[in-house]
C-alpha positions as CSV (number, residue, x, y, z in Angstrom):
1,M,139.6,121.6,91.9
2,K,136.5,120.0,90.3
3,N,133.1,121.2,91.5
4,K,130.5,118.4,91.6
5,N,127.7,120.9,91.6
6,S,125.7,121.4,88.4
7,L,122.9,123.7,87.3
8,F,119.7,123.0,85.4
9,I,118.1,126.1,83.8
10,A,114.5,125.1,83.8
11,T,112.9,128.4,82.6
12,S,112.6,128.1,78.8
13,S,113.2,131.7,77.9
14,F,116.4,132.2,79.9
15,S,119.1,134.1,77.9
16,K,117.0,134.0,74.7
17,K,117.4,137.8,74.3
18,N,120.8,137.9,75.8
19,P,122.8,134.8,74.9
20,K,125.9,136.3,76.4
21,I,124.5,135.8,79.9
22,L,125.5,132.1,79.7
23,N,129.1,133.2,79.2
24,L,129.1,134.3,82.9
25,L,128.4,130.8,83.9
26,K,131.1,129.4,81.5
27,K,133.6,132.0,82.7
28,N,133.0,130.9,86.3
29,K,133.2,127.2,85.3
30,I,129.6,126.4,86.2
31,S,128.4,123.2,84.7
32,F,124.9,123.7,83.4
33,K,122.2,122.3,81.1
34,T,119.3,124.2,79.6
35,N,115.6,123.3,79.1
36,P,115.7,121.2,75.9
37,L,112.0,121.6,75.1
38,N,111.9,125.4,75.0
39,R,108.6,125.5,76.8
40,K,107.2,125.2,80.4
41,L,108.0,121.8,81.7
42,N,105.4,119.6,83.4
43,Q,106.2,117.7,86.6
44,Q,107.5,114.5,85.0
45,E,109.7,116.5,82.6
46,T,111.1,118.6,85.4
47,I,112.0,115.4,87.3
48,K,113.5,113.9,84.1
49,Y,115.7,116.9,83.1
50,A,116.6,118.3,86.6
51,N,117.5,114.9,88.0
52,N,121.2,114.7,89.1
53,H,121.5,118.5,89.2
54,T,122.3,120.2,92.5
55,H,121.0,123.7,91.5
56,I,118.0,124.8,89.6
57,L,117.2,128.1,88.0
58,A,113.4,127.9,88.1
59,G,110.6,129.5,86.2
60,T,106.9,128.8,86.7
61,E,107.1,125.0,86.5
62,I,105.8,123.1,89.5
63,Y,108.1,122.2,92.5
64,N,105.7,120.4,94.8
65,G,106.6,117.6,97.2
66,N,106.3,114.9,94.5
67,V,108.9,116.7,92.3
68,L,111.3,117.8,95.0
69,N,111.4,114.4,96.7
70,K,112.5,112.9,93.4
71,L,115.3,115.4,92.9
72,S,117.7,113.6,95.4
73,K,120.7,115.8,94.7
74,L,119.0,119.1,94.8
75,K,120.6,121.7,97.1
76,Y,119.4,125.0,95.8
77,I,116.7,126.7,93.8
78,F,116.7,130.3,92.4
79,R,113.2,131.4,91.3
80,L,113.5,133.8,88.4
81,G,110.5,136.1,88.7
82,S,108.1,137.3,91.3
83,G,105.8,134.4,92.0
84,I,106.5,131.6,94.5
85,E,103.2,129.8,94.3
86,N,104.7,127.0,92.3
87,I,107.1,126.0,95.1
88,D,106.4,123.8,98.2
89,F,108.3,125.5,100.9
90,N,107.5,122.9,103.6
91,T,109.4,120.3,101.4
92,L,112.2,122.8,100.8
93,I,112.6,123.2,104.6
94,N,112.4,119.5,105.3
95,K,115.0,118.6,102.7
96,K,117.2,121.6,103.6
97,I,117.1,123.0,100.1
98,K,118.3,126.6,100.0
99,F,116.1,129.1,98.1
100,N,116.5,132.6,96.6
101,K,114.3,134.6,94.3
102,S,114.6,137.7,92.1
103,K,114.9,140.9,94.0
104,V,114.5,142.8,90.7
105,T,110.8,143.4,90.5
106,P,108.7,143.8,87.3
107,E,106.2,146.5,88.4
108,V,107.1,148.9,85.6
109,A,106.7,146.2,82.9
110,V,103.4,144.9,84.3
111,A,101.9,148.3,84.8
112,E,102.8,149.4,81.3
113,L,101.3,146.2,79.9
114,T,98.1,146.9,81.8
115,I,97.9,150.4,80.4
116,G,98.6,149.1,76.9
117,C,95.9,146.5,77.1
118,C,93.4,149.0,78.6
119,I,93.8,151.5,75.7
120,S,93.8,148.8,73.1
121,L,90.4,147.5,74.4
122,L,89.0,151.0,74.8
123,R,89.9,152.0,71.2
124,N,89.6,148.6,69.6
125,I,93.2,148.8,68.4
126,H,93.8,145.0,68.3
127,T,90.5,144.2,66.4
128,Q,90.9,147.1,63.9
129,N,94.5,146.0,63.3
130,D,93.1,142.5,62.4
131,D,90.5,144.1,60.2
132,M,93.0,146.2,58.3
133,K,95.3,143.1,57.7
134,N,92.2,141.3,56.3
135,K,91.6,144.2,54.0
136,I,88.5,145.4,56.0
137,W,88.2,149.1,56.3
138,N,85.7,149.5,59.2
139,K,86.0,152.3,61.6
140,R,84.8,151.3,65.1
141,M,84.0,154.0,67.6
142,G,86.1,153.6,70.7
143,N,86.3,155.3,74.1
144,I,88.9,157.4,75.9
145,L,90.6,156.5,79.2
146,Y,90.3,160.1,80.4
147,G,87.6,160.6,83.0
148,K,87.1,156.9,83.6
149,K,86.9,155.3,87.1
150,F,89.8,152.9,87.3
151,G,89.7,150.2,90.0
152,I,93.0,148.7,91.2
153,I,92.6,145.5,93.3
154,G,95.8,145.0,95.2
155,Y,98.1,147.9,96.1
156,G,101.5,146.3,96.1
157,K,104.4,147.4,94.0
158,V,102.5,146.9,90.7
159,G,99.3,148.6,92.0
160,K,101.2,151.6,93.3
161,Y,103.2,152.1,90.1
162,L,100.1,151.7,88.0
163,A,98.3,154.3,90.1
164,K,101.3,156.7,89.6
165,I,101.1,156.3,85.8
166,L,97.3,156.6,85.7
167,K,97.2,160.0,87.5
168,N,98.5,161.5,84.2
169,F,95.6,160.1,82.3
170,G,93.0,162.0,84.2
171,V,91.2,159.0,85.7
172,K,89.5,158.7,89.0
173,L,91.3,155.9,91.0
174,I,89.4,153.5,93.2
175,I,91.8,151.4,95.3
176,S,91.0,148.2,97.3
177,D,93.5,146.1,99.2
178,K,93.1,143.7,102.1
179,K,95.6,145.7,104.1
180,K,95.1,149.2,105.4
181,I,97.5,151.4,103.5
182,K,98.6,154.7,105.0
183,N,97.5,157.9,103.1
184,V,95.4,156.0,100.6
185,N,91.7,156.5,100.4
186,Q,90.7,152.8,100.1
187,K,87.2,151.5,99.1
188,S,85.6,148.2,99.7
189,L,86.0,145.5,97.1
190,N,82.3,145.5,96.5
191,Y,82.3,149.3,95.9
192,L,85.2,149.1,93.5
193,I,83.6,146.3,91.5
194,S,80.2,148.0,91.1
195,N,81.6,151.5,90.3
196,S,84.7,151.0,88.2
197,D,84.8,151.4,84.4
198,V,88.1,149.5,84.3
199,V,89.1,146.8,86.9
200,S,92.7,145.8,87.2
201,L,93.8,142.8,89.2
202,N,97.3,143.4,90.7
203,L,97.4,140.9,93.5
204,N,100.3,139.2,95.2
205,Y,100.2,135.5,95.5
206,V,97.3,134.2,97.5
207,R,98.3,130.9,99.1
208,S,94.7,129.8,99.8
209,K,93.9,130.4,96.1
210,K,90.7,131.9,97.1
211,K,88.8,133.5,94.3
212,I,88.5,137.2,94.6
213,L,86.2,137.7,91.6
214,T,83.6,135.0,92.3
215,K,80.5,134.4,90.1
216,R,78.5,136.8,92.3
217,K,81.2,139.5,92.2
218,L,81.6,139.2,88.4
219,N,77.9,139.6,88.1
220,N,78.2,142.9,90.0
221,L,80.7,144.4,87.6
222,K,79.6,147.6,86.1
223,K,77.9,147.1,82.7
224,N,80.3,147.6,79.8
225,C,83.4,147.7,82.1
226,I,86.8,146.3,81.2
227,L,88.6,143.7,83.3
228,I,92.4,143.3,83.2
229,N,94.2,140.4,84.9
230,T,98.0,140.4,84.9
231,S,98.4,138.9,88.3
232,R,97.0,135.4,89.1
233,A,94.5,133.3,87.2
234,E,93.2,131.4,90.2
235,V,91.7,134.6,91.8
236,V,89.0,134.8,89.1
237,D,86.1,132.4,88.3
238,N,87.2,132.2,84.7
239,K,84.4,129.9,83.6
240,H,81.9,132.5,84.6
241,L,84.0,135.3,83.2
242,Y,83.9,133.6,79.8
243,K,80.1,133.5,80.0
244,I,79.6,137.2,80.8
245,L,82.1,138.1,78.0
246,K,80.4,135.9,75.5
247,N,77.1,137.4,76.4
248,K,78.7,140.9,76.3
249,R,77.6,141.6,79.8
250,I,80.9,143.5,80.2
251,S,82.7,145.3,77.4
252,G,85.9,143.2,77.3
253,A,88.9,141.7,79.1
254,A,92.6,141.5,78.9
255,L,94.2,138.3,80.3
256,D,97.9,137.6,80.7
257,V,97.5,134.7,83.2
258,F,95.6,131.4,82.8
259,D,94.4,128.4,84.8
260,S,96.5,126.2,82.6
261,E,99.5,127.4,80.5
262,P,100.2,127.3,77.6
263,Y,96.6,128.3,77.1
264,Y,94.4,127.3,74.2
265,G,90.9,127.5,75.8
266,N,87.6,129.1,75.1
267,F,88.7,132.7,75.5
268,I,90.6,132.5,72.2
269,N,87.2,132.4,70.4
270,L,86.0,135.8,71.8
271,K,86.7,139.0,69.9
272,N,86.3,141.1,73.0
273,V,89.1,139.5,74.8
274,L,92.8,140.5,74.4
275,L,95.2,137.6,75.3
276,T,98.9,137.7,76.0
277,P,101.1,134.6,76.9
278,H,102.0,135.6,80.5
279,I,104.4,138.4,79.5
280,G,103.7,140.8,82.3
281,G,107.3,141.0,83.4
282,Y,108.7,139.9,80.2
283,A,110.3,143.1,79.0
284,R,113.9,143.2,77.8
285,E,115.2,145.7,80.3
286,I,113.6,143.9,83.3
287,R,114.4,140.4,82.1
288,N,118.1,141.3,81.5
289,K,118.4,142.7,85.1
290,M,116.7,139.6,86.5
291,E,118.9,137.2,84.6
292,I,122.2,138.9,85.6
293,E,121.0,138.9,89.2
294,A,120.1,135.2,89.0
295,V,123.5,134.2,87.5
296,E,125.5,136.3,90.0
297,T,123.6,134.8,92.9
298,I,124.0,131.3,91.7
299,I,127.7,131.8,91.1
300,K,128.1,133.0,94.6
301,N,126.2,130.0,95.9
302,F,128.4,127.6,94.0
303,R,131.4,129.1,95.7
304,E,130.0,128.7,99.2
């Protein structure tokens, strides 16, 4: 019996490290097309390539009312990853489009990236690597993580795992979360900002897109501190962050998320900023589990 359903795989990196994952779809006779541009699609591109498909395996591309209303055959979306801010759930409900997302979570990968970025900034690993490759032998004095006050803003899965790892580094943890967490000595956000040597943003999606680190709060960061954002770009006033980094008001920043992606903005011109292209959860082991889960869930939905 022929199945009229068809799948569009929108996320550009799907199966890149494990091409065999597509064999599961073929074995189960799932008709599918992949993202032909090998990058994040804009809204018009999503409409163009996802049109006439009943199922979508989504990445971080936008699915607002404009997009969803033009995908007339769409029945189902599976969001590969942890964020859901790119999807308009009111439209999903109105159009009776089913939705699932990854249950596999990337806290191990995100927390490890945070630690890696932190140590690289403290010891100038990335800049000294660049020097060496440019045949510049220039020892730069760095700092150790041991003994530092490490502020964690947001104590969800990532924040908790990050705290677990950091205990072995001999840091003093300062934790702030909008919710009261049992058995955790929480501090106010203002206290964390003004007392932390390292500030890590590990927030879940904030629907209001309210900035947590406003211009005023950024100005209150401890002098020579390090800021790490692997969560959401919209929670930081990035224009002002650029200014204080350029003026060396704080020591440095590591950014994995941006207001617009792909990102080619002003931060690339600053030597005290470490940039990564939204790879927080993009680790082989985590990604493989996510992709297998996604395919198995989609196959099950096709059979219903």
